[in-house]
C-alpha positions as CSV (number, residue, x, y, z in Angstrom):
1,M,121.7,24.7,47.5
2,K,124.4,23.9,50.0
3,V,126.1,27.0,51.4
4,L,129.4,27.1,53.2
5,L,129.7,30.4,55.3
6,V,133.3,31.1,56.2
7,C,134.4,34.0,58.3
8,S,136.4,35.2,61.3
9,S,134.5,35.7,64.5
10,G,133.4,39.1,65.7
11,G,132.5,41.7,63.1
12,H,133.0,39.4,60.2
13,L,130.5,36.9,61.6
14,T,128.1,39.7,62.7
15,Q,128.1,40.8,59.0
16,L,127.2,37.3,57.8
17,M,124.5,36.9,60.5
18,Q,122.8,40.1,58.8
19,L,122.2,37.9,55.8
20,Q,120.0,35.5,57.8
21,P,116.9,36.1,55.6
22,W,118.9,34.7,52.6
23,W,121.0,31.9,54.2
24,Q,118.2,30.5,56.5
25,E,116.6,29.3,53.3
26,H,119.6,27.0,52.4
27,E,121.3,23.9,53.8
28,R,124.3,25.5,55.5
29,H,127.5,24.8,57.3
30,W,129.8,27.3,59.0
31,V,133.5,27.8,59.5
32,T,134.8,30.3,62.1
33,F,136.8,30.5,65.2
34,P,135.7,29.0,68.6
35,T,135.4,32.3,70.4
36,E,132.7,33.0,72.9
37,D,130.5,35.2,70.6
38,A,130.7,32.7,67.7
39,V,129.8,29.7,69.9
40,S,126.9,31.7,71.2
41,K,125.7,33.0,67.8
42,L,126.0,29.6,66.1
43,E,124.4,27.5,68.6
44,G,122.2,24.8,66.8
45,E,124.1,25.4,63.5
46,D,126.6,23.0,61.9
47,V,130.0,24.5,62.5
48,T,133.7,23.5,61.9
49,W,136.0,25.4,64.1
50,A,139.0,26.8,62.4
51,H,142.4,27.9,63.9
52,Y,143.3,31.3,65.1
53,P,144.9,33.8,65.0
54,T,145.3,33.9,61.2
55,T,146.7,37.4,60.7
56,R,149.9,36.7,58.9
57,S,150.3,33.3,60.6
58,V,151.7,30.8,58.1
59,K,151.3,27.9,60.6
60,N,147.5,28.6,60.9
61,L,147.2,29.1,57.2
62,A,148.6,25.7,56.7
63,R,146.3,24.2,59.5
64,N,143.3,26.0,58.0
65,S,144.1,24.7,54.5
66,V,143.8,21.2,55.9
67,V,140.4,22.2,57.6
68,A,139.4,23.7,54.2
69,M,140.2,20.6,52.2
70,R,138.4,18.3,54.7
71,T,135.4,20.6,55.0
72,M,135.0,21.1,51.3
73,R,135.3,17.3,50.8
74,D,132.7,16.5,53.6
75,V,130.2,19.4,53.0
76,R,130.5,19.6,49.1
77,P,129.1,23.1,49.0
78,D,127.6,24.6,45.9
79,L,128.5,28.1,47.2
80,V,131.2,29.5,49.6
81,V,130.4,32.9,51.0
82,T,132.6,35.1,53.1
83,T,133.1,38.5,54.7
84,G,136.7,37.7,55.5
85,A,139.2,37.5,57.0
86,A,142.2,35.3,56.4
87,V,140.4,32.0,57.4
88,A,138.6,32.3,54.0
89,V,141.6,32.4,51.8
90,P,142.3,28.5,51.7
91,F,138.5,27.9,50.9
92,F,138.5,30.1,48.0
93,W,141.8,28.9,46.6
94,L,140.8,25.2,47.1
95,K,137.3,25.5,45.6
96,R,138.0,24.3,42.0
97,P,138.1,20.5,42.5
98,F,134.8,20.8,44.4
99,R,133.2,22.9,41.7
100,A,132.0,25.4,44.2
101,S,131.1,29.1,43.4
102,T,132.4,31.8,45.6
103,V,131.0,35.2,46.9
104,Y,133.2,37.6,48.7
105,L,131.5,40.6,50.6
106,E,134.2,43.2,51.4
107,V,133.9,44.5,55.0
108,F,132.0,47.6,55.9
109,D,134.8,49.5,57.5
110,R,137.5,49.4,54.9
111,I,136.7,52.1,52.4
112,D,140.1,53.7,51.4
113,T,142.4,50.7,51.1
114,P,141.7,47.0,50.0
115,T,141.9,44.4,52.7
116,L,144.7,41.7,52.5
117,T,142.0,39.0,52.4
118,G,140.2,40.8,49.6
119,R,143.3,41.0,47.6
120,L,144.2,37.3,48.1
121,C,140.6,36.1,47.3
122,R,139.7,38.4,44.5
123,P,141.5,36.4,41.6
124,V,139.4,33.3,42.4
125,T,136.2,35.0,43.5
126,D,133.1,34.5,41.3
127,L,131.2,37.4,42.7
128,F,132.9,40.1,44.6
129,L,130.5,42.4,46.6
130,V,131.3,45.9,48.1
131,Q,129.3,47.9,50.5
132,W,130.5,51.3,49.4
133,P,130.9,53.0,46.0
134,E,134.3,54.0,47.1
135,Q,135.3,50.3,47.3
136,Q,134.4,49.7,43.8
137,K,137.5,51.8,42.7
138,L,139.6,49.4,44.7
139,Y,138.1,46.3,43.1
140,R,137.4,46.3,39.4
141,E,134.3,44.5,38.4
142,S,132.9,44.3,41.9
143,V,129.3,44.8,42.5
144,L,127.8,47.4,44.8
145,L,125.5,45.6,47.4
146,G,125.2,48.5,49.8
147,E,125.4,48.4,53.6
148,V,125.1,45.1,55.4
149,W,125.0,46.2,59.0
């Protein structure tokens, strides 16, 4: 299975790194920001660098939509997995022509309110995972995975 792991750097990347026992068993490609921590953590991995900042940046949403289209075309993933944030949105919305499935893991530290990225990706997510029972109240039909930290 080809897995595309898409996330912001920092805590979002740290959470996906915690899933290494699972993703190391698969052919994979990463999309994140070229920050110092990401470059260090992903040394030796196949990576596409995305544009940041993404928080409410229409310009970078457009630029990352082009990155998403090219990456999806070139990698042809079976599965796209993310912990957020906004960089994941175009990958989830552009998945259909590539017949990729999607898994969204809501972040650990947002218990009381849904994240903007969670709200944007939820309508097109095949499996929406949460880490706290309280998060299940925010996202109908989500699956409680438990803490990933």
